[in-house]
C-alpha positions as CSV (number, residue, x, y, z in Angstrom):
1,M,0.0,0.0,0.0
2,R,1.1,3.5,-0.6
3,K,-0.3,5.4,2.4
4,Y,3.0,6.4,3.9
5,F,4.2,7.6,0.5
6,R,1.2,9.8,0.1
7,K,1.6,11.3,3.5
8,S,5.3,12.1,2.7
9,R,4.4,13.7,-0.6
10,Y,1.7,15.9,1.0
11,I,4.1,17.2,3.6
12,A,4.8,19.4,0.6
13,L,1.5,21.0,1.2
14,V,2.8,22.3,4.5
15,I,5.9,23.6,2.7
16,S,3.9,25.2,0.0
17,L,0.9,26.8,1.6
18,G,-0.3,30.0,-0.1
19,L,-0.4,28.9,-3.7
20,I,0.8,31.7,-5.8
21,S,-1.9,33.9,-7.5
22,C,0.3,34.6,-10.5
23,E,-1.0,37.9,-11.6
24,K,2.5,38.0,-13.1
25,F,2.8,34.3,-13.9
26,L,6.6,34.3,-13.6
27,D,6.6,36.3,-10.4
28,T,6.6,33.2,-8.1
29,D,7.7,32.5,-4.6
30,S,9.9,29.9,-3.1
31,P,8.0,26.8,-1.8
32,S,9.4,27.5,1.6
33,N,10.8,30.2,3.8
34,F,14.1,28.4,4.1
35,T,17.2,29.2,2.0
36,Q,18.2,27.1,-0.9
37,E,21.4,26.1,1.1
38,T,19.3,24.8,4.0
39,I,16.8,22.9,1.9
40,Y,19.3,21.1,-0.3
41,A,22.0,20.5,2.3
42,N,20.8,17.0,2.9
43,V,18.7,14.4,1.1
44,S,15.8,14.5,3.5
45,D,15.2,18.2,3.1
46,A,15.9,18.1,-0.6
47,T,13.2,15.4,-0.9
48,K,10.7,17.9,0.7
49,G,11.7,20.5,-1.8
50,V,11.1,18.2,-4.7
51,S,7.8,17.1,-3.1
52,S,6.6,20.6,-3.4
53,I,6.5,20.1,-7.2
54,Y,4.4,16.9,-6.8
55,A,2.0,18.8,-4.5
56,L,0.8,20.9,-7.5
57,F,-0.7,17.7,-9.0
58,N,-3.2,18.0,-6.2
59,Q,-4.8,21.3,-7.3
60,D,-8.0,21.4,-9.3
61,A,-5.9,22.7,-12.2
62,F,-4.7,19.1,-12.6
63,T,-7.1,16.8,-10.9
64,S,-10.3,17.9,-12.6
65,R,-8.8,19.8,-15.5
66,L,-5.5,19.1,-17.1
67,S,-5.5,15.4,-16.4
68,N,-8.8,14.6,-18.1
69,A,-11.5,17.2,-18.3
70,F,-9.5,20.0,-20.0
71,I,-9.0,18.3,-23.3
72,P,-10.7,19.2,-26.6
73,N,-13.2,16.7,-27.9
74,T,-11.5,14.1,-30.0
75,D,-12.6,10.9,-31.9
76,I,-12.5,9.1,-28.5
77,E,-13.5,11.3,-25.5
78,V,-16.3,13.8,-26.1
79,G,-17.6,16.2,-23.4
80,G,-21.2,17.5,-23.6
81,V,-21.5,20.9,-25.2
82,G,-24.4,23.3,-24.7
83,A,-26.4,25.2,-27.2
84,A,-24.1,28.2,-27.2
85,P,-20.6,29.0,-25.8
86,E,-20.7,29.6,-22.0
87,N,-17.1,30.5,-21.1
88,S,-16.6,27.2,-19.3
89,R,-14.5,24.1,-19.9
90,R,-17.2,23.1,-22.4
91,D,-15.8,25.8,-24.7
92,I,-12.4,24.1,-24.6
93,W,-14.2,20.8,-25.5
94,S,-15.8,22.4,-28.6
95,M,-12.7,24.5,-29.5
96,E,-14.3,27.8,-28.9
97,A,-12.5,29.1,-25.8
98,T,-11.9,32.8,-25.4
99,D,-9.3,34.8,-23.4
100,G,-11.9,35.2,-20.6
101,N,-12.0,31.4,-19.8
102,G,-11.1,30.9,-16.2
103,D,-10.0,27.3,-16.7
104,I,-7.3,28.6,-19.1
105,R,-5.9,30.9,-16.4
106,T,-6.1,28.2,-13.7
107,V,-4.1,25.6,-15.7
108,W,-1.5,28.1,-17.1
109,N,-0.8,29.5,-13.6
110,N,-0.5,26.1,-12.0
111,A,1.8,24.9,-14.7
112,Y,4.2,27.8,-14.2
113,N,4.1,27.4,-10.4
114,A,5.1,23.8,-10.9
115,I,7.9,24.8,-13.3
116,N,9.3,27.4,-11.0
117,R,9.3,24.9,-8.1
118,A,11.2,22.5,-10.3
119,N,13.7,25.2,-11.3
120,L,14.2,25.9,-7.6
121,A,14.9,22.2,-6.9
122,V,17.2,21.8,-9.9
123,E,19.3,24.8,-8.9
124,G,19.4,23.8,-5.3
125,I,20.5,20.3,-6.0
126,E,23.1,21.3,-8.6
127,Q,24.6,23.7,-6.1
128,S,24.4,21.4,-3.1
129,P,27.6,20.0,-1.7
130,L,25.9,16.6,-2.0
131,A,25.1,17.1,-5.7
132,N,26.9,13.9,-6.7
133,H,25.2,11.7,-4.1
134,A,23.1,9.0,-5.8
135,D,19.9,10.0,-4.0
136,M,20.4,13.6,-5.0
137,K,20.9,12.6,-8.6
138,Q,17.6,10.8,-8.4
139,L,15.9,13.9,-7.0
140,L,17.5,16.0,-9.7
141,G,16.1,13.6,-12.3
142,E,12.6,13.8,-10.7
143,A,12.7,17.6,-10.8
144,K,13.9,17.8,-14.3
145,T,11.4,15.3,-15.5
146,L,8.4,17.0,-13.8
147,R,9.5,20.3,-15.3
148,A,9.7,18.7,-18.8
149,L,6.2,17.2,-18.3
150,W,4.6,20.5,-17.5
151,Y,6.3,22.2,-20.4
152,Y,5.1,19.4,-22.7
153,W,1.5,20.1,-21.6
154,L,1.9,23.8,-22.1
155,V,3.3,23.6,-25.6
156,N,0.5,21.3,-26.6
157,Y,-2.1,23.8,-25.5
158,W,-0.5,27.1,-26.2
159,G,2.2,26.5,-28.7
160,D,5.2,28.8,-28.3
161,I,5.4,30.0,-24.7
162,P,7.8,31.7,-22.2
163,F,10.6,29.3,-21.4
164,K,12.7,29.6,-18.3
165,L,15.1,27.1,-16.7
166,K,16.1,29.2,-13.7
167,P,14.0,30.0,-10.7
168,T,12.5,33.5,-10.5
169,Q,14.3,35.8,-8.2
170,G,14.2,39.5,-7.3
171,G,15.4,41.7,-10.1
172,D,14.6,39.1,-12.8
173,N,12.9,40.1,-16.0
174,L,9.4,38.8,-15.3
175,Y,8.1,39.7,-18.8
176,L,9.4,37.0,-21.0
177,S,8.4,36.7,-24.6
178,R,7.6,33.4,-26.3
179,T,10.2,30.8,-27.2
180,G,9.6,28.4,-30.1
181,R,8.3,24.9,-29.4
182,D,11.2,23.4,-31.3
183,T,13.8,25.1,-29.0
184,I,11.8,24.2,-25.9
185,L,11.4,20.5,-26.7
186,S,14.9,20.1,-28.0
187,T,16.4,21.6,-24.9
188,L,14.2,19.5,-22.6
189,I,15.0,16.3,-24.5
190,Q,18.8,16.8,-24.1
191,D,18.3,17.8,-20.5
192,L,16.5,14.5,-19.7
193,I,19.0,12.5,-21.8
194,S,21.8,13.9,-19.6
195,I,20.2,13.0,-16.3
196,E,18.4,9.7,-17.2
197,P,21.5,7.4,-16.6
198,S,21.8,8.7,-13.0
199,M,18.2,7.9,-12.1
200,K,16.9,4.8,-10.4
201,P,14.4,2.4,-11.8
202,A,11.1,2.1,-9.9
203,S,12.2,-1.3,-8.5
204,Q,14.9,0.5,-6.5
205,L,12.7,3.3,-5.2
206,T,10.8,3.1,-2.0
207,Y,7.5,4.3,-3.6
208,G,8.0,2.7,-6.9
209,V,5.9,4.0,-9.8
210,E,4.3,6.6,-7.6
211,T,7.7,8.4,-8.0
212,V,9.2,9.7,-11.2
213,N,11.7,7.0,-12.1
214,R,14.3,6.2,-14.8
215,E,11.9,4.2,-17.1
216,F,9.3,6.9,-17.0
217,T,12.0,9.5,-17.8
218,Q,13.1,7.3,-20.7
219,G,9.5,7.1,-21.9
220,L,9.0,10.8,-21.5
221,I,12.1,11.4,-23.7
222,A,10.4,9.3,-26.4
223,R,7.1,11.1,-26.0
224,L,8.8,14.5,-26.2
225,A,10.8,13.4,-29.2
226,L,7.6,12.3,-31.1
227,C,6.1,15.6,-30.3
228,R,9.2,17.4,-31.5
229,G,9.2,15.3,-34.6
230,G,5.5,15.8,-35.2
231,Y,3.3,18.5,-36.6
232,W,2.2,21.7,-34.9
233,L,-0.3,24.4,-35.6
234,Y,1.3,27.7,-36.4
235,P,-0.3,31.2,-36.1
236,D,-1.2,31.3,-39.8
237,M,-3.3,28.2,-39.3
238,T,-1.1,25.8,-41.1
239,M,0.3,22.5,-39.7
240,K,4.0,21.9,-40.3
241,R,6.8,19.7,-39.0
242,K,10.5,20.6,-38.9
243,E,12.8,19.2,-41.5
244,D,14.9,17.4,-38.9
245,Y,11.9,15.3,-37.7
246,L,13.5,12.0,-38.4
247,T,16.3,12.8,-35.9
248,Y,13.6,12.9,-33.2
249,Y,11.9,9.7,-34.4
250,Q,15.3,8.0,-33.9
251,I,15.5,9.4,-30.3
252,A,12.0,8.1,-29.7
253,K,12.9,4.7,-31.0
254,D,16.1,4.5,-29.0
255,Y,14.5,5.5,-25.7
256,S,11.3,3.6,-26.0
257,K,13.5,0.6,-26.7
258,K,15.4,1.3,-23.5
259,V,12.2,1.1,-21.6
260,I,11.2,-2.2,-23.2
261,D,14.7,-3.7,-22.7
262,E,15.8,-2.3,-19.4
263,S,12.8,-1.4,-17.2
264,G,12.0,-4.9,-16.1
265,H,8.3,-4.1,-16.6
266,T,6.0,-6.6,-18.4
267,L,2.4,-6.1,-19.5
268,D,-0.1,-7.2,-16.9
269,P,-1.7,-10.4,-18.3
270,K,-5.2,-9.0,-17.8
271,F,-5.9,-5.5,-19.2
272,A,-8.6,-4.8,-16.7
273,D,-6.3,-5.5,-13.7
274,V,-4.2,-2.4,-14.6
275,F,-7.1,-0.1,-13.8
276,D,-8.8,-2.2,-11.1
277,N,-5.6,-2.1,-9.2
278,Q,-5.7,1.7,-9.2
279,S,-9.3,1.7,-8.1
280,K,-8.4,-0.7,-5.3
281,W,-5.4,1.5,-4.2
282,V,-3.0,-1.3,-5.2
283,V,0.3,-0.2,-6.8
284,E,2.0,-2.6,-9.2
285,N,5.6,-1.7,-9.8
286,K,6.6,-4.2,-12.4
287,T,3.7,-4.3,-14.9
288,D,2.0,-1.7,-17.1
289,I,2.3,1.5,-15.0
290,L,5.5,3.4,-15.5
291,Y,4.4,6.4,-13.5
292,E,1.1,7.4,-11.9
293,V,0.2,10.5,-9.9
294,A,-0.3,9.4,-6.3
295,F,-3.4,10.6,-4.4
296,A,-3.9,10.0,-0.7
297,P,-7.5,9.1,0.4
298,G,-9.3,12.4,0.5
299,F,-7.5,13.7,-2.6
300,G,-7.8,13.3,-6.3
301,D,-10.8,13.2,-8.6
302,V,-10.4,9.9,-10.4
303,G,-13.6,8.0,-10.0
304,W,-15.5,11.3,-9.4
305,N,-15.3,13.2,-12.8
306,I,-14.0,10.2,-14.8
307,G,-15.0,6.6,-14.4
308,V,-18.1,4.5,-13.9
309,A,-21.0,6.8,-12.8
310,V,-22.5,6.2,-9.4
311,D,-25.5,8.2,-8.1
312,A,-25.5,9.5,-4.6
313,G,-27.6,7.5,-2.1
314,D,-27.5,5.8,1.3
315,H,-24.8,3.5,0.2
316,P,-21.2,4.2,1.3
317,Y,-19.6,4.8,-2.1
318,G,-20.6,8.4,-2.7
319,S,-21.2,9.8,-6.1
320,G,-19.3,10.3,-9.4
321,S,-19.7,10.6,-13.1
322,S,-17.8,11.1,-16.3
323,Y,-17.2,14.6,-17.6
324,M,-15.9,13.2,-20.8
325,P,-17.9,10.2,-22.0
326,Y,-17.0,8.3,-25.2
327,N,-17.8,9.1,-28.7
328,P,-20.2,6.2,-29.6
329,A,-18.5,5.8,-33.0
330,Y,-15.3,5.0,-31.1
331,V,-17.0,2.4,-28.9
332,Y,-18.5,0.6,-31.9
333,S,-15.1,0.6,-33.7
334,F,-13.9,-2.2,-31.3
335,D,-13.8,-5.8,-32.4
336,T,-16.4,-7.5,-30.1
337,L,-13.8,-10.1,-29.2
338,D,-11.4,-7.4,-28.0
339,T,-11.2,-8.0,-24.2
340,R,-10.3,-4.4,-23.6
341,L,-13.8,-3.3,-24.6
342,A,-15.5,-4.5,-21.4
343,K,-13.1,-2.5,-19.2
344,T,-12.8,0.5,-21.4
345,A,-16.5,1.3,-21.9
346,A,-19.2,1.4,-19.3
347,F,-22.7,0.9,-20.8
348,V,-24.4,1.3,-17.4
349,K,-24.2,3.4,-14.3
350,Y,-25.2,2.6,-10.8
351,N,-28.2,4.4,-9.3
352,S,-28.8,5.4,-5.7
353,K,-29.8,1.8,-4.8
354,L,-26.6,0.5,-6.4
355,E,-28.7,-1.1,-9.2
356,Q,-27.4,-1.0,-12.7
357,A,-29.2,1.7,-14.6
358,T,-29.2,2.7,-18.3
359,I,-27.4,5.6,-19.9
360,S,-27.6,7.2,-23.3
361,A,-25.5,6.3,-26.3
362,T,-23.8,9.7,-26.1
363,G,-23.1,9.1,-22.4
364,I,-21.2,5.8,-22.6
365,G,-18.9,6.1,-19.6
366,I,-15.2,5.6,-19.2
367,G,-15.1,2.3,-17.4
368,K,-11.5,2.0,-16.5
369,W,-12.0,3.4,-13.0
370,N,-14.7,2.5,-10.5
371,R,-15.1,4.1,-7.0
372,M,-17.1,1.1,-5.9
373,L,-13.8,-0.9,-5.9
374,M,-12.1,1.3,-3.3
375,P,-11.1,-0.8,-0.4
376,T,-12.4,1.8,2.1
377,P,-15.6,3.4,0.8
378,S,-15.4,7.2,1.3
379,G,-18.9,7.6,2.6
380,S,-22.4,8.4,1.3
381,N,-21.8,12.1,1.1
382,S,-18.4,11.8,-0.6
383,A,-17.7,12.8,-4.2
384,K,-14.1,14.1,-4.8
385,G,-11.1,12.7,-2.9
386,T,-11.2,9.1,-4.0
387,G,-7.5,8.5,-3.5
388,I,-7.4,6.6,-6.9
389,N,-4.2,7.3,-8.8
390,W,-4.0,8.7,-12.3
391,P,-1.8,7.0,-14.9
392,I,0.7,9.3,-16.7
393,M,2.4,6.6,-18.8
394,R,2.0,2.9,-19.3
395,L,4.3,0.3,-20.9
396,S,1.9,-0.5,-23.7
397,D,2.0,3.2,-24.7
398,V,5.8,3.0,-24.9
399,I,5.6,-0.3,-26.9
400,L,3.4,1.4,-29.4
401,M,5.7,4.4,-29.6
402,Y,8.5,2.1,-30.4
403,A,6.4,0.4,-33.2
404,E,5.5,3.8,-34.6
405,S,9.0,5.3,-34.6
406,E,10.5,2.1,-36.1
407,N,7.9,2.2,-38.8
408,E,8.5,5.8,-39.6
409,L,12.3,5.2,-39.8
410,N,12.4,1.8,-41.5
411,G,8.9,0.7,-42.4
412,P,6.9,-2.1,-40.9
413,T,9.9,-4.2,-40.0
414,P,9.7,-7.5,-38.0
415,Q,10.7,-5.4,-34.9
416,A,7.8,-3.0,-35.4
417,Q,5.4,-5.8,-36.1
418,E,6.5,-7.7,-33.0
419,A,5.8,-4.6,-30.8
420,L,2.3,-4.2,-32.2
421,K,1.8,-8.0,-31.8
422,K,2.7,-7.8,-28.1
423,V,-0.1,-5.3,-27.4
424,R,-2.7,-7.1,-29.5
425,Q,-2.0,-10.5,-28.0
426,R,-3.0,-9.3,-24.6
427,A,-6.2,-7.8,-26.1
428,F,-7.5,-11.1,-27.5
429,S,-7.7,-14.6,-26.1
430,A,-5.1,-17.0,-27.3
431,A,-7.7,-19.0,-29.1
432,T,-8.2,-16.1,-31.5
433,W,-4.6,-15.1,-32.1
434,A,-4.4,-16.7,-35.5
435,N,-7.1,-14.4,-36.9
436,K,-7.0,-11.4,-34.6
437,V,-3.3,-11.1,-34.2
438,D,-1.3,-12.9,-36.9
439,Q,-3.6,-12.5,-39.8
440,Y,-4.4,-8.9,-38.8
441,L,-0.7,-8.1,-38.6
442,A,-0.2,-9.6,-42.1
443,Q,-3.0,-7.4,-43.4
444,V,-1.7,-4.1,-42.0
445,S,2.0,-4.6,-42.6
446,G,2.0,-4.3,-46.4
447,S,3.3,-0.7,-46.3
448,K,4.5,2.1,-44.0
449,A,1.1,3.8,-44.5
450,T,-1.1,0.9,-43.6
451,F,1.0,0.0,-40.6
452,F,0.9,3.6,-39.4
453,N,-2.9,3.6,-39.7
454,A,-2.9,0.4,-37.6
455,I,-0.9,2.2,-34.9
456,V,-3.4,5.1,-35.0
457,D,-6.2,2.5,-34.4
458,E,-4.4,0.5,-31.8
459,R,-3.5,3.5,-29.7
460,A,-7.2,4.4,-29.7
461,W,-8.3,0.9,-28.5
462,E,-5.5,0.6,-26.0
463,L,-5.4,4.1,-24.5
464,G,-9.0,5.3,-24.8
465,G,-10.3,7.2,-21.8
466,E,-6.8,8.0,-20.6
467,C,-7.2,11.4,-22.2
468,I,-4.0,11.5,-24.3
469,R,-5.5,11.1,-27.8
470,H,-5.5,14.8,-28.7
471,Y,-1.7,14.9,-28.2
472,D,-1.3,12.1,-30.7
473,L,-3.8,13.6,-33.2
474,I,-1.9,16.9,-33.1
475,R,1.5,15.5,-33.8
476,W,0.1,13.2,-36.6
477,N,-1.7,16.1,-38.2
478,L,-4.9,14.1,-38.0
479,F,-7.0,16.1,-35.6
480,G,-9.2,17.8,-38.2
481,K,-9.4,14.7,-40.3
482,K,-10.6,12.5,-37.4
483,I,-13.2,15.1,-36.4
484,A,-14.6,15.2,-39.9
485,E,-14.5,11.4,-40.2
486,N,-16.3,10.9,-36.9
487,R,-18.9,13.6,-37.6
488,K,-19.7,12.0,-40.9
489,K,-19.8,8.5,-39.3
490,L,-22.1,9.6,-36.5
491,I,-24.5,11.2,-38.9
492,E,-24.6,8.0,-41.0
493,I,-25.1,5.9,-37.9
494,G,-28.0,8.0,-36.7
495,E,-29.7,8.0,-40.1
496,N,-29.0,4.3,-40.8
497,T,-30.3,3.0,-37.5
498,F,-33.3,5.3,-37.6
499,N,-34.3,4.3,-41.1
500,G,-33.1,0.7,-40.9
501,A,-31.0,0.9,-44.1
502,G,-27.4,1.7,-44.9
503,P,-24.0,0.5,-43.9
504,Y,-24.6,1.0,-40.2
505,A,-28.2,-0.4,-40.1
506,S,-27.0,-3.5,-38.3
507,L,-26.0,-1.4,-35.3
508,P,-28.6,-1.1,-32.5
509,G,-31.0,1.8,-33.0
510,N,-32.8,0.6,-29.8
511,L,-31.6,-1.6,-26.9
512,Y,-33.8,-3.9,-24.8
513,Y,-33.1,-4.5,-21.2
514,R,-34.5,-5.7,-17.9
515,L,-33.1,-5.7,-14.3
516,K,-32.2,-9.1,-12.9
517,A,-32.6,-10.1,-9.3
518,D,-28.9,-9.5,-8.7
519,K,-29.4,-5.8,-9.7
520,T,-27.5,-6.1,-13.0
521,I,-29.0,-5.4,-16.4
522,E,-29.7,-8.1,-18.9
523,W,-29.6,-7.0,-22.5
524,Y,-31.8,-8.8,-24.9
525,G,-29.7,-9.7,-28.0
526,G,-26.7,-7.8,-26.6
527,I,-25.6,-4.2,-27.3
528,F,-23.7,-4.6,-30.6
529,K,-26.4,-5.6,-33.2
530,Q,-29.8,-4.5,-34.0
531,V,-32.5,-6.9,-32.8
532,L,-34.5,-8.2,-35.7
533,V,-37.5,-9.3,-33.6
534,P,-38.0,-7.2,-30.5
535,P,-38.8,-9.0,-27.3
536,K,-42.1,-8.7,-25.4
537,L,-42.1,-5.4,-23.6
538,K,-42.9,-4.8,-19.9
539,D,-46.3,-3.0,-19.4
540,S,-47.3,-3.6,-23.0
541,P,-49.8,-3.3,-24.4
542,S,-51.2,-2.3,-21.1
543,K,-49.7,-1.4,-17.7
544,G,-49.1,-4.6,-15.7
545,D,-48.8,-6.8,-18.8
546,N,-45.6,-8.9,-19.2
547,P,-44.1,-8.0,-15.8
548,D,-41.0,-10.0,-16.7
549,G,-40.7,-8.3,-20.1
550,Y,-38.1,-5.9,-21.4
551,T,-37.9,-2.1,-21.6
552,S,-37.0,-0.4,-24.8
553,L,-34.2,2.2,-24.7
554,T,-33.6,4.5,-27.6
555,W,-30.0,4.1,-28.5
556,L,-28.0,5.0,-31.7
557,K,-31.0,6.2,-33.6
558,A,-31.0,9.1,-31.1
559,L,-28.1,10.5,-33.2
560,Y,-30.8,11.5,-35.7
561,N,-33.3,14.3,-35.1
562,D,-36.4,13.0,-36.7
563,K,-38.4,16.1,-36.0
564,E,-36.1,18.4,-38.0
565,K,-34.7,15.6,-40.3
566,R,-31.1,16.3,-39.4
567,A,-28.2,15.2,-37.2
568,A,-28.8,15.3,-33.5
569,D,-27.5,18.3,-31.5
570,Y,-24.8,16.1,-30.0
571,I,-23.1,15.8,-33.4
572,L,-23.6,19.5,-34.4
573,R,-22.3,20.8,-31.1
574,S,-19.5,18.5,-30.0
575,W,-16.9,19.9,-32.4
576,R,-18.6,23.2,-33.2
577,G,-15.4,25.2,-33.3
578,Y,-14.2,23.1,-36.2
579,K,-16.2,23.9,-39.3
580,D,-14.5,21.9,-42.1
581,D,-16.4,18.8,-43.0
582,T,-13.6,17.7,-45.4
583,G,-11.1,17.4,-42.6
584,M,-8.5,19.3,-44.6
585,A,-8.3,22.4,-42.4
586,P,-6.3,22.1,-39.2
587,A,-8.2,21.8,-35.9
588,P,-8.0,25.0,-33.9
589,Y,-6.6,23.3,-30.8
590,I,-4.3,26.2,-29.6
591,L,-5.8,28.1,-26.7
592,P,-5.6,31.9,-26.2
593,L,-3.7,33.3,-23.3
594,H,-6.0,34.5,-20.6
595,S,-6.6,38.3,-20.7
596,S,-5.0,38.7,-17.3
597,T,-1.8,37.0,-18.5
598,V,-1.7,39.3,-21.5
599,T,-2.3,42.4,-19.3
600,S,0.3,41.4,-16.7
601,S,3.0,40.8,-19.4
602,L,3.1,44.5,-20.2
603,G,3.0,43.9,-23.9
604,T,5.4,41.0,-24.3
605,L,2.6,38.5,-24.8
606,K,-0.3,38.9,-27.1
607,N,-3.0,36.7,-28.6
608,E,-2.0,36.9,-32.2
609,G,-2.8,34.5,-35.1
610,Y,-4.7,31.3,-34.7
611,N,-7.8,33.1,-35.7
612,F,-8.1,34.7,-32.2
């Protein structure tokens, strides 16, 4: 169990009370009142200094925003969007955010607080008389890796940004202009490459994968390199990649291979166990998870705003829902024999009596986390604060990064195919491998393009609900294309299931269900095909008839608005900020700076370009 670790990390909250308001986002305070010399004179106090960086994961800016509910709608996760922009996170989901959006300010300020704390730790450790001590080297690696992680998030949301690797001190220029993403990412990659050999693997750390470790840093190098080698949106609304991109694909290949070969991690035999362990507060240090943000009981929002929905009631589990349900087109892209589907998607919620209850097709939940699995229920009035950890990187992610980078460099080589094979073998039972793994690999390995498309699909099926899809779509220059494809597919699904004709007519327009004695739902004919002959319905033709009958639930045909003969509002609103139905135009994923950030910069920062 990780309780002691969590307490030790949250000592940082004592050190770092008074979280900085950031009217001037670079005008930040030290996380303590002690001098750098005092904090970093010994390993114990240096650990507390580094812990102050971790502490900022516990702010709403991360727990209920950046980690999962801050992302724009993709071809996987789709948050509900209202009839008109409302200056909330929903405008980020629909790509319509303005410079008055409070969530934008919250995340930006928290990120720079974390970065400044990391800069303080890096400087303090490097100047410490114990700088060459193995434990201090590990702490230095943690600080540098956390700094790189926050910068990675910033450049993916705001593009070119102020870049600073020294802590803010009196007399510093607080009004920094933007630095190019290429410079930022290249610098951070080399910074991590230099420290990675001095870091310890999770197996040698007291708190394992709840601490930044060598294999996670190696994996982050690969992730940063793929970002550096990928496409970005520029102010003139074009997507471009740098000419040296293959250099960074090579780095990604090398460092993802290091994780695979050196980490000692292996894929958990059961996909579901990866996430059930998190819900049960069990930390596995040798399987999928390379690094997860640790939350003590009473902290963290996993299982509250993301995960299986549970209604409040007299039961001890409290309440939670999913801010970002799944795109139904994504859910129905799964092979029905793919064992990941049952854990990835939640087709039911739990009501106040802990009975399974139905949800809508546009509300299919993210099933990977479930507050009802917590070993100590948090109480009937609880909501937030589940203590369920949040995954930042998993081994399967790194294996697929290796397959992608090897393919980009050399085509679908046996090495690239073997990596994809490893992920798919876990997804399917051994009895189906000949068809679902071997034959599938043969079909997709005919060219670099077909293999790349298979990687795009596999990352969706493997990592859905973990809220990293938009980072992939950006660097692949596929964001706009995937929005257009999914919008078109959803329209067709709605029309086909409503009219009973067309390529998607076999999908269920309606579902039929009844509640069993054990409080679980029984689906008549399943949930993946339209029932040709509906069952007898409860209370039909008159109330009281067929008491053991089924109830009809409008399902995928709800994607069609019969009254107005058009697509449902869900389709028209979800990606409202992206107008191009051809998918050729880039998605406007870059966020504006908050107006207060612009004002406090005294003219050095402006919202220019990007159609702002």
